[in-house]
C-alpha positions as CSV (number, residue, x, y, z in Angstrom):
1,M,15.3,-37.3,84.9
2,L,17.6,-38.9,83.0
3,S,15.2,-39.1,80.4
4,N,14.9,-35.4,80.3
5,L,18.6,-34.8,80.4
6,V,19.1,-37.0,77.3
7,A,16.4,-35.4,75.5
8,I,17.8,-31.9,76.1
9,T,21.2,-33.5,75.0
10,D,19.4,-34.4,71.8
11,A,18.3,-31.2,71.4
12,A,21.4,-29.4,71.6
13,A,23.1,-31.8,69.4
14,T,20.5,-31.1,66.9
15,A,20.5,-27.4,67.0
16,L,24.1,-27.4,66.8
17,F,23.9,-29.6,63.7
18,V,21.8,-27.2,62.2
19,C,23.9,-23.9,62.7
20,L,27.2,-25.3,61.9
21,P,26.6,-24.5,58.4
22,I,24.9,-21.2,58.9
23,A,27.8,-20.0,60.6
24,G,30.4,-21.3,57.7
25,L,28.3,-19.6,55.3
26,V,28.6,-16.7,57.3
27,I,32.0,-16.5,57.9
28,G,32.7,-17.3,54.1
29,A,30.7,-14.2,53.1
30,V,32.4,-11.9,55.7
31,A,35.6,-13.2,54.1
32,G,34.7,-12.7,50.5
33,L,33.6,-9.3,51.3
34,F,37.4,-8.6,52.9
35,L,38.9,-10.0,49.9
36,Y,36.8,-8.2,47.6
37,K,37.4,-5.0,49.1
38,E,41.3,-5.6,48.9
39,I,41.2,-6.7,45.5
40,T,39.0,-3.5,44.7
41,R,41.1,-1.0,47.0
42,K,44.5,-2.4,44.7
43,R,42.8,-1.9,41.6
44,I,41.6,1.7,42.6
45,G,45.2,2.1,43.3
46,N,46.5,0.9,40.0
47,S,43.8,3.0,38.3
48,K,45.1,6.0,39.8
49,K,48.4,5.4,38.9
50,E,47.7,5.1,35.3
51,A,45.5,8.0,35.1
52,E,48.4,10.2,36.6
53,R,50.7,8.5,34.0
54,I,48.4,9.0,31.0
55,L,47.6,12.4,32.7
56,E,51.3,13.3,32.7
57,E,51.7,12.1,29.1
58,A,48.9,14.3,27.6
59,R,50.6,17.3,29.3
60,Q,54.0,16.3,27.9
61,E,52.0,15.9,24.4
62,A,50.3,19.1,24.7
63,K,53.3,20.9,25.6
64,G,54.7,19.8,22.2
65,M,51.9,20.2,20.3
66,R,51.9,24.0,21.7
67,K,55.4,24.4,20.9
68,E,54.9,23.1,17.1
69,A,51.4,25.5,16.7
70,L,53.5,28.2,18.2
71,L,56.5,27.5,15.4
72,E,54.0,27.2,12.7
73,A,52.3,30.4,13.6
74,K,55.5,32.3,13.6
75,E,56.2,31.1,10.3
76,E,52.8,31.8,8.9
77,Q,52.9,35.2,10.3
78,L,56.4,35.7,8.7
79,R,55.5,34.5,5.2
80,L,52.4,36.9,5.5
81,R,54.5,39.7,6.3
82,N,57.0,39.1,3.4
83,E,54.1,38.8,1.1
84,F,52.3,42.1,2.0
85,E,55.6,43.5,2.0
86,K,56.1,42.6,-1.7
87,E,52.6,43.3,-2.2
88,S,52.8,46.5,-1.0
89,K,56.2,47.3,-2.8
90,Q,54.5,46.2,-6.2
91,R,51.4,48.1,-5.5
92,R,53.8,51.4,-4.7
93,I,55.5,50.7,-7.6
94,E,52.7,50.8,-9.7
95,I,51.0,53.8,-7.9
96,Q,54.2,55.7,-8.3
97,K,53.8,54.7,-12.5
98,T,50.1,55.6,-12.5
99,E,51.1,59.1,-10.9
100,N,54.1,59.7,-13.7
101,R,51.2,58.6,-16.5
102,L,49.0,61.3,-14.9
103,N,51.7,63.9,-14.9
104,Q,52.4,63.3,-18.4
105,K,48.9,63.6,-19.5
106,E,48.5,66.5,-17.2
107,D,51.2,68.3,-18.8
108,A,49.9,66.9,-22.2
109,L,46.3,68.9,-21.7
110,D,47.9,72.2,-20.5
111,K,50.0,72.2,-23.9
112,K,46.7,71.1,-25.5
113,E,44.8,73.5,-23.8
114,L,47.5,76.2,-24.9
115,I,47.2,75.2,-28.3
116,L,43.5,75.5,-28.6
117,D,43.3,78.7,-27.1
118,N,45.7,80.5,-29.7
119,K,43.1,78.6,-32.2
120,I,40.4,79.8,-30.3
121,D,41.8,83.5,-30.6
122,A,42.9,83.1,-34.2
123,L,39.0,81.8,-35.2
124,E,37.7,85.0,-33.4
125,R,40.5,86.8,-35.6
126,S,39.0,85.0,-38.7
127,K,35.6,85.3,-38.0
128,Q,35.7,89.0,-37.5
129,E,37.5,89.2,-41.0
130,L,34.9,87.3,-42.0
131,E,32.2,89.2,-41.0
132,N,34.0,92.8,-42.2
133,K,34.1,90.6,-45.9
134,R,30.5,89.8,-45.4
135,G,29.8,93.3,-45.1
136,E,31.7,94.3,-48.1
137,L,30.1,91.2,-50.3
138,D,26.5,92.4,-49.1
139,I,27.3,95.9,-50.5
140,R,28.9,94.2,-53.6
141,E,25.9,92.1,-54.0
142,N,23.4,94.8,-53.5
143,E,25.3,96.9,-56.4
144,L,25.5,93.6,-58.6
145,E,21.7,93.0,-58.3
146,Q,20.9,96.5,-59.1
147,Q,23.0,96.1,-62.1
148,R,21.4,93.4,-62.9
149,A,18.1,94.7,-62.4
150,N,19.2,97.2,-65.1
151,I,20.4,95.1,-67.0
152,V,17.3,92.8,-67.3
153,S,15.3,95.9,-67.9
154,E,17.5,96.8,-70.7
155,I,17.2,93.7,-72.5
156,E,13.3,93.2,-72.0
157,K,13.2,96.7,-73.4
158,I,15.2,95.1,-77.0
159,A,13.5,92.2,-76.8
160,G,10.1,93.4,-76.4
161,M,9.1,90.8,-73.7
162,T,8.7,90.6,-70.0
163,R,10.9,88.0,-67.8
164,E,7.9,85.9,-67.4
165,D,7.3,85.6,-71.0
166,A,10.8,84.8,-71.6
167,K,10.7,82.0,-68.7
168,K,7.6,80.7,-70.5
169,L,9.3,80.6,-73.5
170,L,12.5,78.7,-73.0
171,V,10.5,76.5,-70.8
172,N,8.3,75.7,-73.5
173,E,10.9,75.1,-75.8
174,M,12.8,72.7,-73.5
175,T,9.5,70.7,-72.4
176,E,9.0,70.2,-76.2
177,E,12.6,69.2,-76.7
178,A,12.5,67.0,-73.7
179,K,9.0,65.4,-75.1
180,I,10.8,64.5,-78.4
181,E,13.9,62.9,-76.8
182,A,11.6,61.0,-73.9
183,A,9.6,59.8,-77.1
184,G,12.4,59.1,-78.7
185,L,13.8,57.1,-76.1
186,I,10.4,55.5,-74.9
187,K,10.5,53.8,-79.0
188,D,14.2,52.8,-78.6
189,I,13.1,51.1,-74.8
190,E,9.9,49.5,-76.3
191,A,11.5,48.4,-79.5
192,K,14.3,46.7,-77.9
193,A,11.9,45.3,-75.0
194,K,9.5,44.1,-77.9
195,E,12.5,42.6,-79.9
196,E,13.8,40.6,-77.0
197,G,10.3,39.8,-74.9
198,E,8.0,39.0,-77.7
199,K,10.4,36.3,-79.3
200,K,10.3,34.7,-75.5
201,A,6.7,35.4,-75.0
202,K,5.5,34.2,-77.9
203,N,7.4,30.8,-77.6
204,I,6.4,30.5,-73.9
205,I,2.7,31.4,-74.9
206,G,2.9,29.0,-78.0
207,L,3.9,26.2,-76.1
208,A,1.6,26.7,-73.4
209,I,-1.5,27.1,-75.8
210,Q,-0.3,24.2,-77.6
211,R,-0.2,21.9,-74.7
212,C,-3.3,23.3,-73.2
213,A,-6.8,22.2,-74.8
214,V,-9.9,22.5,-72.9
215,D,-13.5,22.4,-74.6
216,H,-15.8,25.2,-73.7
217,A,-19.3,25.2,-73.6
218,A,-21.7,28.2,-74.5
219,E,-24.3,28.6,-71.6
220,T,-26.7,31.3,-70.7
221,T,-29.1,32.6,-67.8
222,V,-32.1,31.0,-69.7
223,S,-32.8,26.9,-69.7
224,V,-35.3,25.2,-71.9
225,V,-37.2,22.2,-71.1
226,E,-38.8,20.0,-74.0
227,L,-42.3,18.8,-73.4
228,P,-44.0,15.8,-74.9
229,S,-47.0,17.8,-75.8
230,E,-48.9,20.9,-75.4
231,E,-51.3,19.2,-73.0
232,M,-48.2,19.1,-70.2
233,K,-48.0,22.8,-69.8
234,G,-51.4,22.7,-68.4
235,R,-50.3,20.1,-65.9
236,I,-47.1,22.5,-65.1
237,I,-49.3,25.1,-64.5
238,G,-52.0,23.4,-62.1
239,R,-55.4,24.0,-61.0
240,V,-55.2,28.2,-60.3
241,G,-51.8,27.9,-61.1
242,R,-50.8,26.1,-58.0
243,N,-48.1,23.8,-59.8
244,I,-46.1,27.0,-61.4
245,K,-46.5,28.5,-58.0
246,A,-45.4,25.7,-56.0
247,F,-42.1,24.9,-58.5
248,E,-40.9,28.7,-58.7
249,S,-41.1,29.0,-54.8
250,V,-39.1,25.5,-54.2
251,T,-36.5,26.2,-57.1
252,G,-36.5,30.1,-56.7
253,V,-36.2,30.6,-60.6
254,D,-39.0,31.9,-63.1
255,V,-41.3,29.5,-65.5
256,I,-42.0,31.1,-68.5
257,I,-44.7,28.9,-70.4
258,D,-45.4,30.9,-73.4
259,D,-46.5,30.5,-77.6
260,T,-43.4,28.4,-78.0
261,P,-44.6,25.0,-79.0
262,D,-43.8,22.0,-76.9
263,V,-41.0,24.0,-74.4
264,V,-40.7,25.4,-71.1
265,T,-38.4,28.3,-70.3
266,L,-36.7,28.3,-67.0
267,T,-34.9,31.8,-66.3
268,G,-32.8,32.5,-63.3
269,F,-29.3,34.2,-62.3
270,D,-27.8,31.4,-60.0
271,P,-27.0,28.7,-62.3
272,V,-27.1,26.0,-59.9
273,R,-31.0,26.8,-58.9
274,R,-31.6,26.8,-62.8
275,E,-29.8,23.3,-63.3
276,V,-31.9,22.0,-60.2
277,A,-34.8,23.7,-61.6
278,R,-34.2,21.8,-65.3
279,Q,-33.4,18.7,-64.0
280,T,-36.6,18.8,-61.7
281,M,-38.7,19.8,-64.4
282,Q,-37.2,17.0,-66.9
283,K,-38.1,14.5,-64.0
284,L,-41.6,15.7,-63.8
285,V,-42.8,15.9,-67.0
286,S,-41.1,12.3,-67.8
287,D,-43.3,11.3,-64.9
288,G,-46.0,12.7,-65.3
289,R,-47.0,13.3,-61.6
290,I,-47.1,16.6,-61.0
291,H,-48.6,18.2,-57.7
292,P,-46.8,20.8,-54.9
293,G,-46.2,17.4,-52.5
294,R,-44.1,16.1,-55.5
295,I,-43.0,18.8,-56.9
296,E,-41.0,19.3,-53.2
297,E,-40.1,15.7,-53.0
298,V,-38.3,15.8,-56.7
299,A,-36.8,19.2,-56.4
300,E,-35.1,18.0,-52.7
301,R,-34.0,15.0,-54.7
302,V,-32.4,16.6,-57.7
303,R,-31.0,19.4,-55.3
304,K,-29.0,16.7,-53.3
305,E,-27.6,15.1,-56.6
306,I,-26.4,18.4,-57.8
307,E,-24.6,19.4,-54.4
308,A,-23.1,15.4,-55.0
309,Q,-22.3,16.5,-58.7
310,I,-20.8,19.9,-57.6
311,K,-18.7,18.4,-55.1
312,E,-17.3,15.6,-57.5
313,A,-16.6,18.4,-60.1
314,G,-14.7,20.5,-57.6
315,E,-12.5,17.2,-56.9
316,E,-12.1,16.2,-60.5
317,A,-10.8,19.9,-61.4
318,V,-8.5,19.8,-58.2
319,F,-7.1,16.7,-59.4
320,E,-7.2,17.3,-62.8
321,A,-5.0,20.6,-61.9
322,G,-2.8,18.8,-59.5
323,I,-2.6,20.7,-56.7
324,F,-3.6,19.4,-52.9
325,G,-4.4,20.6,-49.7
326,V,-7.5,22.5,-50.7
327,H,-10.1,23.3,-48.4
328,P,-13.5,21.2,-48.9
329,E,-15.2,24.7,-49.1
330,I,-12.9,25.7,-52.0
331,I,-13.3,22.3,-53.5
332,K,-17.4,22.8,-53.7
333,L,-17.4,26.2,-54.7
334,L,-15.1,25.1,-57.9
335,G,-17.6,22.8,-58.6
336,K,-20.6,25.4,-58.5
337,L,-18.3,27.1,-61.2
338,K,-19.3,24.3,-63.8
339,Y,-22.6,25.7,-63.9
340,R,-21.4,29.2,-64.2
341,T,-20.7,31.1,-67.5
342,S,-18.8,34.6,-68.4
343,Y,-19.1,35.9,-72.1
344,G,-20.5,32.3,-72.8
345,Q,-17.2,30.8,-71.5
346,N,-17.5,28.0,-68.9
347,V,-15.8,29.3,-65.8
348,L,-14.6,25.8,-64.5
349,N,-13.2,25.1,-67.9
350,H,-11.8,28.8,-68.1
351,S,-9.9,28.4,-64.5
352,L,-8.6,24.9,-65.5
353,E,-7.0,26.7,-68.6
354,V,-5.9,29.4,-66.5
355,S,-4.3,27.1,-64.3
356,F,-2.9,24.8,-67.0
357,L,-1.4,27.8,-68.7
358,A,0.4,29.9,-66.0
359,G,1.5,26.4,-64.7
360,L,3.0,25.6,-68.1
361,M,4.6,29.3,-68.5
362,A,5.8,28.9,-64.8
363,Q,7.9,25.9,-65.8
364,E,9.5,27.8,-69.1
365,L,10.2,30.8,-66.6
366,G,11.7,28.3,-63.7
367,A,9.0,30.0,-61.3
368,D,7.0,28.6,-58.9
369,I,4.7,25.6,-60.5
370,K,2.4,24.5,-57.9
371,A,1.8,28.2,-56.9
372,A,0.8,29.5,-60.7
373,K,-1.5,26.3,-61.1
374,R,-3.3,26.8,-57.7
375,A,-3.7,30.4,-58.2
376,G,-4.8,30.0,-62.0
377,L,-7.4,27.4,-60.6
378,L,-8.6,29.7,-57.8
379,H,-8.5,33.2,-59.7
380,D,-12.1,33.4,-60.6
381,I,-13.5,31.4,-57.2
382,G,-15.7,34.6,-56.3
383,K,-17.6,34.0,-59.7
384,A,-19.4,31.0,-57.7
385,V,-21.0,33.1,-55.2
386,D,-21.1,36.4,-56.8
387,H,-24.7,36.4,-56.7
388,E,-24.9,36.0,-53.0
389,Y,-23.0,38.8,-51.9
390,E,-21.9,42.1,-52.7
391,G,-19.1,43.5,-54.2
392,T,-17.0,42.5,-57.4
393,H,-15.8,38.7,-57.8
394,I,-12.0,39.8,-57.2
395,Q,-12.7,41.2,-53.7
396,I,-15.4,38.1,-53.1
397,G,-12.8,35.8,-54.1
398,V,-9.8,37.2,-52.1
399,D,-12.0,37.2,-48.9
400,L,-12.9,33.6,-49.8
401,A,-9.1,32.4,-49.9
402,K,-8.5,34.7,-46.9
403,K,-11.1,33.0,-44.8
404,Y,-10.1,29.6,-46.0
405,K,-6.1,30.2,-45.3
406,E,-4.8,30.4,-48.8
407,K,-1.1,32.2,-48.9
408,E,-0.2,35.2,-49.3
409,N,1.1,34.9,-53.0
410,I,-2.1,33.1,-53.8
411,V,-4.4,35.6,-52.2
412,N,-2.3,38.6,-54.3
413,A,-2.6,36.5,-57.6
414,I,-6.6,36.8,-57.4
415,A,-6.8,40.3,-56.2
416,A,-4.2,41.3,-59.2
417,H,-5.3,39.1,-62.3
418,H,-7.8,41.7,-63.6
419,G,-4.8,44.7,-62.6
420,D,-6.5,46.3,-59.6
421,V,-3.9,45.5,-57.5
422,P,-0.2,45.6,-58.0
423,A,1.1,42.0,-58.7
424,E,3.7,41.1,-56.0
425,T,5.2,37.7,-57.6
426,I,5.8,36.3,-60.9
427,E,3.1,33.8,-60.3
428,A,0.8,36.8,-60.1
429,V,1.6,38.0,-63.7
430,L,1.4,34.9,-65.1
431,V,-1.9,34.5,-63.7
432,Q,-2.6,37.3,-65.3
433,A,-1.4,36.5,-68.6
434,A,-2.9,33.2,-68.7
435,D,-6.5,34.6,-67.9
436,A,-5.9,37.0,-70.6
437,I,-4.9,34.3,-73.5
438,S,-7.6,32.0,-72.1
439,G,-10.4,35.0,-72.5
440,A,-9.0,36.4,-75.7
441,R,-8.5,33.4,-77.6
442,P,-10.9,33.0,-80.9
443,G,-14.2,31.3,-79.7
444,A,-13.5,31.2,-76.2
445,R,-16.2,34.1,-75.5
446,R,-19.0,35.7,-76.9
447,E,-21.4,38.3,-76.3
448,S,-24.7,39.6,-77.2
449,L,-24.8,41.6,-80.4
450,E,-26.4,44.7,-78.5
451,N,-23.6,44.7,-76.0
452,Y,-20.8,43.9,-78.9
453,I,-22.2,47.5,-80.6
454,K,-22.4,49.1,-77.5
455,R,-18.8,48.5,-76.7
456,L,-17.4,49.1,-80.1
457,E,-19.2,52.7,-79.9
458,K,-17.9,53.5,-76.3
459,L,-14.4,52.3,-77.7
460,E,-14.5,54.8,-80.6
461,T,-16.2,58.0,-78.4
462,L,-13.4,57.3,-75.6
463,A,-10.6,57.6,-78.4
464,N,-12.4,60.8,-80.0
465,S,-12.4,62.4,-76.5
466,F,-8.7,63.3,-76.8
467,A,-7.6,66.5,-78.3
468,G,-6.0,66.2,-81.7
469,V,-7.9,63.1,-82.5
470,E,-9.4,63.5,-86.0
471,Q,-11.5,59.8,-86.3
472,S,-11.1,56.7,-84.9
473,Y,-12.1,53.4,-85.9
474,A,-12.5,50.0,-83.9
475,I,-11.5,46.6,-85.7
476,Q,-10.6,43.5,-85.2
477,A,-14.0,43.1,-83.6
478,G,-13.0,45.4,-81.2
479,R,-9.6,44.3,-80.3
480,E,-7.8,47.1,-82.0
481,I,-8.5,51.0,-82.2
482,R,-6.9,52.8,-84.9
483,V,-6.5,56.8,-84.1
484,I,-6.0,59.2,-87.0
485,V,-4.6,62.3,-85.2
486,K,-4.3,65.7,-87.0
487,P,-1.0,66.3,-87.7
488,D,-0.8,70.3,-87.3
489,Q,-2.1,69.6,-83.7
490,V,-0.8,66.7,-82.9
491,N,3.7,65.8,-83.5
492,D,5.2,62.8,-83.9
493,A,6.4,62.9,-80.3
494,R,3.2,63.4,-79.1
495,T,1.6,60.4,-80.7
496,V,3.7,58.0,-78.4
497,F,2.2,60.2,-75.1
498,L,-1.2,59.6,-77.0
499,A,-1.4,55.9,-77.3
500,K,-0.6,55.8,-73.7
501,E,-3.2,58.0,-72.4
502,I,-5.9,56.1,-74.4
503,A,-5.0,52.9,-73.4
504,Q,-5.3,53.9,-69.7
505,K,-8.4,55.6,-70.3
506,L,-9.7,52.3,-71.6
507,E,-8.4,50.3,-68.9
508,S,-10.0,52.8,-66.5
509,E,-13.8,53.1,-68.0
510,L,-14.3,50.2,-70.3
511,E,-14.7,46.8,-69.6
512,Y,-13.9,44.3,-72.3
513,P,-12.4,40.2,-72.6
514,G,-8.8,40.2,-73.6
515,Q,-6.9,43.4,-74.5
516,I,-7.3,46.1,-77.1
517,K,-4.5,47.5,-79.1
518,V,-4.3,51.2,-79.4
519,N,-2.4,52.3,-83.0
520,V,-2.1,56.1,-83.1
521,I,-1.5,57.2,-86.8
522,R,-0.1,60.5,-87.8
523,E,-0.1,61.5,-91.6
524,T,1.1,64.3,-93.4
525,R,0.3,64.7,-97.2
526,S,1.2,67.2,-99.7
527,V,-0.7,67.2,-102.8
528,E,0.3,69.1,-106.2
529,Y,-0.8,69.2,-109.5
530,A,1.0,69.3,-112.6
531,K,-0.5,71.2,-115.5
């Protein structure tokens, strides 16, 4: 029993020992909670007071700001009202001034209107007076016209001729007097122009010719190839003519084998083809092997060599003339001119000479030297392909120059170098002069005897076709024609116009190298015998 009681007591003590800390913790937690609540309550109270204080300060500050805003608004309103009143007053003043000006203008317009009405009335009265006077004048004019007709009729009866006859007579007399005066003026002007221009022209042309020297070779449309023996002719012809047919087919030229000993003649209008054929024939003759295959082989090789020579000749011409920026195709065309002739004159050498002459004259006159030399070199470029295209060499040259982007002044110089179109620049005129000088100088060109005689006959025939011409004579190898007129049909004044008319007809109907001097001669002889 005692042991049970002791056991119970120990258990109670043990439970009490365990429960005491827990109870302390619970009491501490409760006390802390009450303390936290109290502190929180005090803080809340302080916060409310602080919030009320801040709110009160904000109310006071808002009242102050409101008062200030109201004051500023009132001041701004007052300022705007003053400005508005000031501006309104100024506008009223301006409106009043405008009204005053309009009133003044209206008064002035009323006055002007009144004046205009008065003037209109005056004009109407003047118009009526003029109408009355016009009627009187018409009546007077009719009377005068009748009197004039009567007077003219009386004059016609007295003079024995009609009015139209008198008018024609007067016109003829005045025309004749005008022609005589015009002829005198023309002579004076031409004399002065020749006196002043010939000195300068002779000086320029003389200097240009002295400083320019180009050799000329006379070539034709026929090339002759020498043969080592007559036996070679048979080999050229070949069996049943196969070799000569192959040669003509490959080269495009005609081969003439006649009785002339040891020569073969090649003919063709294309000078480049003819040169290819000539060199091909020479190589075949020197080699001795002549058959169609060999002919084609040699002709092709020669053709390439000629093309290279053409290009080289064109480049040398451009370099020698001192011009740059020339299209490669134009350079080739210039090279082809090496094998082209005109009246026996080599066209490439002629073009170079024209280029030099035009450049030298341009230098003397202060013109564009480069343009003059370029136009001179290219002026006959159409002759390089005139066998291939239709048209004159001038038109072909113009088309080629435009095609390869030459400038307008160069194109005009090419088109105008024979006077077909007007020369628009001084360089074009210089090219005309240089072309005439190069072609007209002694020995530059030649023509066949038959063509020469025909040209002289046509020259005299054209001159004889004019009324009043008694006889004409072509002299100086056709570079001058002397026209003798009938003195009873052609007076001194008419000789001036006759010379110009003959020159114009020669230019339009006759082709000739250089220029022709027309010399009209009128001579009156009085013969008497002393017995």
